[in-house]
C-alpha positions as CSV (number, residue, x, y, z in Angstrom):
1,M,-13.3,4.2,-24.4
2,D,-14.1,7.8,-23.6
3,L,-11.5,10.4,-22.6
4,R,-11.9,9.9,-18.8
5,Q,-11.5,6.2,-19.1
6,R,-8.5,6.4,-21.4
7,V,-6.7,8.8,-19.0
8,F,-7.6,6.7,-16.0
9,A,-6.3,3.5,-17.7
10,R,-3.0,5.2,-18.5
11,L,-2.6,6.3,-14.9
12,W,-3.5,2.9,-13.7
13,G,-0.8,1.4,-15.8
14,V,1.7,3.8,-14.2
15,A,0.4,2.5,-10.8
16,A,1.2,-1.0,-11.8
17,L,4.8,-0.1,-12.8
18,A,5.2,1.8,-9.5
19,H,4.2,-1.3,-7.7
20,L,6.8,-3.3,-9.5
21,A,9.5,-0.6,-8.9
22,G,8.7,-0.4,-5.2
23,N,8.2,-4.1,-4.5
24,P,10.8,-6.2,-6.4
25,A,11.2,-9.1,-4.0
26,Y,7.9,-10.9,-4.5
27,G,8.9,-13.4,-7.1
28,G,11.1,-13.9,-10.2
29,L,11.6,-15.7,-13.4
30,I,15.2,-17.0,-13.0
31,P,16.5,-19.6,-12.2
32,S,12.9,-21.0,-12.0
33,A,9.8,-19.2,-13.1
34,E,7.7,-18.7,-10.0
35,P,3.9,-18.1,-10.5
36,V,4.0,-14.7,-8.9
37,G,7.0,-13.8,-11.0
38,V,5.2,-14.7,-14.2
39,L,2.2,-12.7,-13.1
40,L,4.2,-9.7,-12.2
41,A,6.2,-9.8,-15.5
42,L,2.9,-10.0,-17.5
43,L,1.5,-7.2,-15.3
44,G,4.4,-4.9,-16.2
45,L,4.3,-5.6,-19.9
46,V,0.5,-5.2,-20.1
47,A,0.7,-2.0,-18.0
48,T,3.3,-0.6,-20.4
49,G,1.0,-1.5,-23.4
50,V,-2.0,0.2,-21.7
51,I,0.0,3.4,-21.1
52,L,1.0,3.5,-24.8
53,R,-2.4,2.5,-26.2
54,P,-5.3,2.0,-23.8
55,G,-8.0,-0.3,-25.1
56,R,-11.0,-2.1,-23.5
57,A,-9.5,-5.6,-23.8
58,A,-6.1,-4.5,-22.6
59,V,-7.5,-2.7,-19.6
60,L,-9.6,-5.8,-18.6
61,V,-6.5,-7.9,-18.8
62,L,-4.5,-5.4,-16.7
63,M,-7.3,-5.4,-14.1
64,L,-7.3,-9.2,-14.0
65,L,-3.5,-9.3,-13.5
66,V,-3.8,-6.8,-10.7
67,V,-6.2,-9.1,-8.9
68,L,-4.2,-12.3,-9.6
69,S,-0.9,-10.7,-8.6
70,A,-2.4,-9.5,-5.3
71,L,-3.7,-13.1,-4.5
72,A,-0.2,-14.5,-5.4
73,E,1.6,-11.9,-3.2
74,A,-0.7,-12.3,-0.1
75,P,-0.4,-12.5,2.8
76,V,2.6,-10.1,2.6
77,L,0.6,-7.6,0.7
78,G,0.9,-3.8,0.8
79,N,-2.3,-1.8,1.5
80,H,-1.9,0.0,-1.8
81,W,-2.0,-3.3,-3.7
82,L,-5.0,-4.7,-1.8
83,L,-6.9,-1.5,-2.5
84,A,-5.8,-1.7,-6.2
85,A,-7.0,-5.4,-6.3
86,L,-10.4,-4.6,-4.9
87,L,-10.9,-1.7,-7.3
88,A,-9.7,-3.9,-10.2
89,L,-12.2,-6.6,-9.1
90,A,-15.0,-4.0,-9.2
91,Y,-13.9,-3.0,-12.7
92,L,-14.1,-6.6,-13.8
93,L,-17.5,-7.1,-12.1
94,T,-18.8,-4.1,-14.1
95,G,-17.4,-5.5,-17.3
96,G,-15.5,-2.3,-17.8
97,A,-18.6,-0.3,-18.0
98,W,-17.3,3.2,-17.1
99,H,-20.6,4.7,-16.0
100,R,-20.8,1.9,-13.4
101,F,-17.2,1.7,-12.4
102,E,-16.4,5.4,-11.9
103,P,-19.0,6.0,-9.1
104,A,-17.9,2.7,-7.5
105,A,-14.2,3.8,-7.6
106,R,-15.0,7.1,-6.0
107,T,-17.0,5.5,-3.2
108,G,-14.3,2.9,-2.6
109,L,-11.7,5.6,-2.3
110,L,-13.8,7.6,0.2
111,V,-14.4,4.6,2.4
112,F,-10.7,3.5,2.3
113,Y,-9.4,7.0,2.9
114,S,-11.7,7.5,5.9
115,F,-10.5,4.4,7.6
116,A,-6.9,5.2,6.9
117,A,-7.2,8.6,8.4
118,F,-9.3,7.4,11.3
119,A,-6.7,4.8,12.3
120,K,-4.2,7.7,13.0
121,L,-6.4,9.0,15.9
122,N,-4.4,7.0,18.5
123,T,-1.9,7.9,21.2
124,G,1.0,6.4,19.3
125,F,0.7,8.4,16.1
126,L,-0.1,11.7,17.9
127,D,2.9,11.4,20.2
128,P,6.0,12.8,18.5
129,V,8.2,10.3,20.4
130,T,6.6,7.2,18.7
131,S,4.7,8.7,15.7
132,C,5.3,7.2,12.3
133,G,4.9,10.8,10.9
134,V,8.0,11.9,12.8
135,F,9.8,8.6,12.0
136,H,9.4,9.0,8.3
137,L,10.2,12.7,8.3
138,D,13.4,11.9,10.2
139,Q,14.1,9.3,7.5
140,A,13.6,11.7,4.7
141,I,15.7,14.5,6.1
142,G,18.3,12.1,7.3
143,A,18.7,10.9,3.7
144,V,19.9,14.4,2.7
145,G,22.2,14.7,5.7
146,L,20.0,16.6,8.2
147,P,19.7,15.7,11.9
148,P,16.6,14.2,13.3
149,L,13.9,16.3,14.8
150,D,13.8,17.0,18.5
151,S,10.6,15.2,19.7
152,G,9.6,18.2,21.7
153,S,9.9,20.7,18.9
154,V,7.1,22.3,16.9
155,P,8.2,20.6,13.6
156,A,7.9,17.2,15.4
157,L,4.5,18.1,16.7
158,L,3.4,19.2,13.2
159,A,4.8,15.9,11.7
160,A,2.6,14.0,14.1
161,W,-0.6,16.0,14.0
162,G,-0.4,17.4,10.5
163,P,-0.8,14.2,8.5
164,A,-3.7,13.2,10.7
165,A,-5.4,16.5,10.2
166,I,-4.9,16.5,6.4
167,E,-6.1,13.0,5.9
168,L,-9.2,13.5,8.0
169,S,-10.1,16.6,6.0
170,V,-9.7,15.0,2.6
171,P,-12.8,12.8,2.5
172,V,-14.9,15.7,3.7
173,L,-13.5,18.1,1.1
174,L,-14.1,15.6,-1.6
175,L,-17.7,14.9,-0.6
176,L,-18.7,18.6,-0.5
177,R,-19.2,20.0,-4.0
178,P,-17.9,23.6,-3.2
179,T,-14.6,22.2,-1.8
180,R,-14.1,19.2,-4.1
181,R,-11.4,20.7,-6.2
182,V,-9.6,22.0,-3.1
183,G,-9.8,18.5,-1.7
184,V,-8.1,17.0,-4.8
185,L,-5.4,19.6,-4.7
186,V,-4.7,19.0,-1.0
187,A,-4.7,15.2,-1.4
188,V,-2.5,15.2,-4.5
189,G,-0.1,17.7,-3.0
190,F,0.2,15.8,0.3
191,H,0.8,12.4,-1.3
192,T,3.1,13.7,-4.0
193,A,5.3,15.3,-1.3
194,L,5.3,12.0,0.6
195,S,6.2,10.0,-2.5
196,F,9.6,11.8,-2.8
197,D,10.9,10.3,0.4
198,P,14.2,8.7,-0.9
199,A,14.3,6.3,2.1
200,Q,11.0,4.7,1.3
201,H,8.9,3.9,-1.8
202,F,5.7,5.6,-1.0
203,Y,5.3,6.4,-4.6
204,D,3.6,3.0,-5.2
205,F,0.9,4.0,-2.7
206,T,0.6,7.5,-4.2
207,A,0.4,6.1,-7.8
208,V,-2.7,4.1,-6.9
209,L,-4.4,7.1,-5.3
210,L,-3.7,9.7,-7.9
211,P,-6.0,8.3,-10.7
212,L,-8.7,7.9,-8.0
213,F,-8.5,11.5,-6.8
214,L,-8.8,12.7,-10.4
215,L,-12.2,11.0,-10.7
216,F,-13.6,13.9,-8.5
217,L,-12.6,16.5,-11.2
218,D,-14.3,17.8,-14.3
219,D,-13.6,16.7,-17.9
220,A,-11.4,19.8,-18.6
221,T,-8.7,18.4,-16.3
222,F,-8.7,15.1,-18.2
223,V,-8.5,17.0,-21.5
224,R,-5.3,18.8,-20.2
225,I,-3.7,15.6,-18.9
226,N,-4.4,13.9,-22.2
227,R,-3.1,16.9,-24.3
228,W,0.1,17.3,-22.3
229,G,0.7,13.6,-22.2
230,R,0.5,13.6,-26.0
231,A,2.5,16.8,-26.3
232,G,4.6,17.3,-29.4
233,A,4.3,15.9,-32.8
234,G,6.4,13.6,-35.0
235,R,9.8,12.9,-33.6
236,A,9.0,14.4,-30.1
237,R,6.0,12.1,-29.7
238,S,8.0,9.1,-30.9
239,W,10.7,9.9,-28.3
240,L,8.0,10.1,-25.6
241,R,6.6,6.7,-26.6
242,A,10.1,5.2,-26.6
243,A,10.8,6.6,-23.2
244,V,7.6,5.0,-21.8
245,L,8.5,1.7,-23.5
246,V,12.0,1.7,-22.0
247,V,10.8,2.6,-18.5
248,G,8.1,-0.1,-18.6
249,V,10.3,-2.8,-19.9
250,T,13.3,-2.0,-17.7
251,T,11.3,-1.6,-14.5
252,T,9.5,-4.9,-15.2
253,A,12.8,-6.7,-15.9
254,A,14.6,-5.2,-12.9
255,S,11.7,-6.3,-10.6
256,V,11.4,-10.0,-11.8
257,L,15.0,-10.9,-12.9
258,P,17.9,-11.6,-10.5
259,A,19.1,-8.4,-8.8
260,S,22.2,-6.7,-10.0
261,R,23.9,-3.5,-9.0
262,G,22.4,-1.7,-12.0
263,S,18.9,-3.0,-11.5
264,A,18.9,-2.2,-7.8
265,A,20.1,1.3,-8.6
266,W,17.3,1.7,-11.2
267,L,14.6,0.6,-8.8
268,E,15.9,2.4,-5.7
269,S,16.9,5.7,-7.3
270,G,16.2,5.7,-11.0
271,S,12.5,5.3,-10.5
272,F,12.3,8.8,-9.0
273,L,13.4,10.2,-12.4
274,W,10.4,9.0,-14.3
275,W,8.1,9.5,-11.3
276,A,9.1,13.2,-11.1
277,G,8.1,13.8,-14.7
278,Y,4.8,11.9,-14.3
279,V,3.6,13.8,-11.2
280,A,4.8,17.1,-12.7
281,L,2.4,16.5,-15.7
282,L,-0.5,15.8,-13.3
283,V,0.2,18.8,-11.1
284,F,0.4,21.2,-14.0
285,A,-2.9,19.9,-15.3
286,L,-4.5,20.3,-11.9
287,V,-3.6,23.9,-11.4
288,G,-5.3,24.9,-14.7
289,P,-8.9,26.3,-14.8
290,G,-11.7,24.0,-14.1
291,R,-15.3,23.7,-12.9
292,V,-16.7,21.8,-10.0
293,A,-17.7,18.5,-11.4
294,A,-21.3,17.2,-11.1
295,L,-20.7,13.6,-10.1
296,S,-22.9,10.5,-10.3
297,W,-23.1,8.4,-7.2
298,R,-25.1,5.5,-8.7
299,V,-22.7,2.8,-7.5
300,G,-24.7,-0.3,-8.5
301,P,-24.1,-3.8,-7.1
302,A,-20.4,-3.8,-7.8
303,G,-20.0,-0.5,-6.1
304,V,-21.9,-1.7,-3.0
305,A,-19.8,-4.9,-2.9
306,L,-16.6,-2.8,-3.2
307,A,-17.7,-0.5,-0.4
308,I,-18.6,-3.4,1.9
309,L,-15.3,-5.2,1.3
310,V,-13.3,-2.0,1.8
311,A,-15.2,-1.2,5.0
312,A,-14.8,-4.8,6.3
313,N,-11.1,-4.6,5.8
314,G,-10.9,-1.3,7.6
315,L,-12.8,-2.7,10.6
316,S,-10.6,-5.9,10.8
317,P,-7.9,-4.4,13.1
318,Y,-10.5,-3.2,15.7
319,L,-12.2,-6.6,15.6
320,E,-8.8,-8.3,15.9
321,V,-9.6,-10.4,12.9
322,K,-6.3,-9.3,11.3
323,S,-3.9,-6.5,11.9
324,A,-1.9,-6.5,8.7
325,Y,-3.1,-4.5,5.6
326,G,-6.2,-3.3,7.3
327,W,-5.9,0.3,6.1
328,N,-3.9,1.0,9.3
329,M,-0.5,1.4,7.6
330,Y,2.1,3.6,9.3
331,S,-0.6,4.6,11.8
332,N,0.9,3.3,15.1
333,L,-2.5,1.6,15.8
334,V,-2.2,-1.2,18.3
335,V,-5.1,-3.4,19.1
336,V,-4.2,-6.5,21.2
337,D,-6.2,-8.8,23.4
338,G,-9.2,-6.5,23.9
339,T,-7.2,-3.3,24.4
340,S,-6.6,-0.5,21.9
341,N,-4.5,2.7,21.8
342,H,-7.2,4.4,19.7
343,L,-8.7,7.5,21.1
344,L,-12.3,6.7,20.1
345,V,-12.6,3.0,19.4
346,P,-12.0,0.2,21.9
347,A,-11.2,-3.3,20.7
348,W,-14.0,-5.7,20.1
349,P,-12.1,-9.0,19.6
350,L,-13.9,-11.6,17.5
351,R,-10.9,-13.8,17.2
352,A,-8.5,-15.5,19.7
353,G,-4.8,-15.3,19.0
354,H,-3.6,-12.2,20.8
355,Q,-3.6,-13.7,24.3
356,D,-0.2,-14.3,25.8
357,L,2.0,-12.9,23.0
358,V,5.1,-15.0,22.3
359,R,8.6,-13.8,23.2
360,V,11.3,-15.5,21.2
361,L,14.3,-16.1,23.6
362,A,16.7,-17.8,21.2
363,T,16.6,-19.4,17.8
364,D,18.8,-20.5,14.8
365,D,16.3,-19.2,12.3
366,P,17.5,-15.8,10.9
367,G,14.0,-14.5,10.5
368,L,12.9,-15.2,14.1
369,A,16.3,-13.9,15.3
370,R,15.1,-10.4,14.4
371,Y,12.4,-10.7,17.0
372,V,15.0,-11.3,19.6
373,S,17.3,-8.5,18.5
374,E,14.5,-6.0,17.9
375,D,12.4,-7.0,21.0
376,Y,9.1,-7.8,19.2
377,L,6.4,-10.1,20.5
378,L,4.4,-12.4,18.2
379,P,0.8,-13.5,18.3
380,W,0.5,-17.2,18.6
381,P,-1.1,-17.8,15.2
382,T,1.7,-15.8,13.5
383,F,4.4,-17.7,15.4
384,R,2.9,-21.1,14.5
385,T,2.3,-20.2,10.9
386,Y,5.9,-19.1,10.4
387,L,7.3,-22.2,12.1
388,A,5.1,-24.6,10.2
389,D,7.1,-23.9,7.1
390,R,10.5,-24.3,8.9
391,P,10.6,-27.8,10.3
392,D,14.4,-27.7,10.8
393,A,14.5,-24.6,13.0
394,S,15.2,-24.6,16.7
395,V,13.6,-22.1,19.1
396,S,13.1,-21.3,22.7
397,Y,10.3,-19.0,23.6
398,R,8.1,-17.8,26.4
399,R,4.3,-17.6,26.2
400,G,2.6,-16.3,29.3
401,A,4.0,-18.2,32.3
402,E,5.3,-21.1,30.2
403,T,8.7,-21.5,28.5
404,G,9.3,-23.9,25.6
405,V,12.5,-25.2,24.2
406,V,12.4,-27.0,20.8
407,D,15.5,-28.5,19.2
408,R,13.7,-29.2,15.9
409,V,10.3,-27.7,15.1
410,G,9.4,-30.6,12.8
411,D,9.6,-33.1,15.8
412,S,7.3,-31.1,18.0
413,D,3.8,-29.8,18.1
414,L,5.0,-26.5,16.7
415,G,5.5,-28.2,13.4
416,A,1.9,-29.4,13.1
417,P,-0.3,-28.0,10.3
418,V,-2.1,-24.7,11.1
419,P,-5.6,-23.7,10.0
420,W,-5.4,-22.5,6.4
421,W,-7.1,-19.2,7.1
422,W,-4.4,-18.1,9.6
423,R,-2.2,-17.2,6.6
424,W,-4.9,-15.0,5.1
425,L,-5.8,-13.2,8.3
426,P,-2.3,-12.3,9.6
427,L,-1.6,-10.6,12.9
428,R,1.4,-8.3,13.2
429,S,3.9,-8.3,16.0
430,V,4.0,-5.8,18.8
431,H,7.1,-4.2,20.4
432,R,7.7,-5.5,23.9
433,T,8.8,-2.2,25.6
434,T,7.2,0.4,23.3
435,P,4.0,-1.1,22.0
436,A,3.1,2.0,19.9
437,T,6.4,2.3,18.1
438,C,6.4,2.8,14.4
439,Q,6.6,-0.4,12.4
440,D,7.8,0.8,9.0
441,V,8.3,-2.7,7.5
442,F,6.8,-6.2,7.6
443,L,9.0,-8.3,9.8
444,P,9.8,-11.9,8.5
445,A,6.9,-13.6,10.3
446,L,4.7,-10.5,9.4
């Protein structure tokens, strides 16, 4: 493995650990070993090994585990891990051939990032009253005891329009050779700042992006990262390797073993300790001298397939094929029943399901009860898919002009099997009174 590949592999291993730290509820090993728990445990251990000693076979195994864990976690799957899985799949399709994978990874990032930025051009995100930008800034400053922003203030306006402007500029800056290094600095600085929000775990998303941004830089930057990551000699290097081993093993164990006060504290707060050191190393490496890299864009078949898959996923919300993990995270984008709040793109529905959204009136199911208390409406496929797994639930609901009352789902048509693909193309809920409100979490029925 050459230097660029070794550095990328180590950073990709960190991304796997960040995913485990930020998403500990997917599956466990005790009291019974769930398949997703086994995969995530193996993912964490292999990632730790790759950080310590990257090798071709180990990286291939790590990429395979990324793909398998994403399949096991779906449909409740973060955008960052879907992107990671598609890139890992491209790596596997190239057989780990770096000269084929690196251009494919750069292309995939540009396509993904363009869709993510484009999704923010909607009336919900650009309105400080509803914007996810303002919502998350309020969360961050609230965590340190500061009051929320006044929605009519200049800071609130900047929180709404600033992220959209930065994200729209990044793909352009990365594509143009004279501004490429500036684009990397802007992107890394922006996402690093976001990742230190103590009320969220955006570091998992940032951790996937950082190694991809670095692929736009010259070899000198990779030399500095490698040199500083291996700083010291003898006992100092041994302590560094021991720290990596401890972080990797404890993060993995805390993610897949039953939660305790100590493991929760480690994942919620302690992860910021090692994250701070990691991003500090990268930032110091980036600010050093460097040349504009001459990049290859020969993507090959795997790169073309990656770009098509990433683009298709980015189009899926506008086509109403699915509205979850469509590169539209935290964007306030709402596309429902042929209508869209996007400033430039109307909805082109290819799929039924958004007509007559369901309002849950009463239920004994704790998950559905959130839709009553928080006033969210569900698409019919989402409602049916959720209830198909809960035959003992009772629910009363309104869909269009009709009202239904079901004492036991399993004894009604609501308990009938649903098309298998509904689970893999999920539609998210919509707030009843403020459709463009910021949904910062997946609700129980997605």
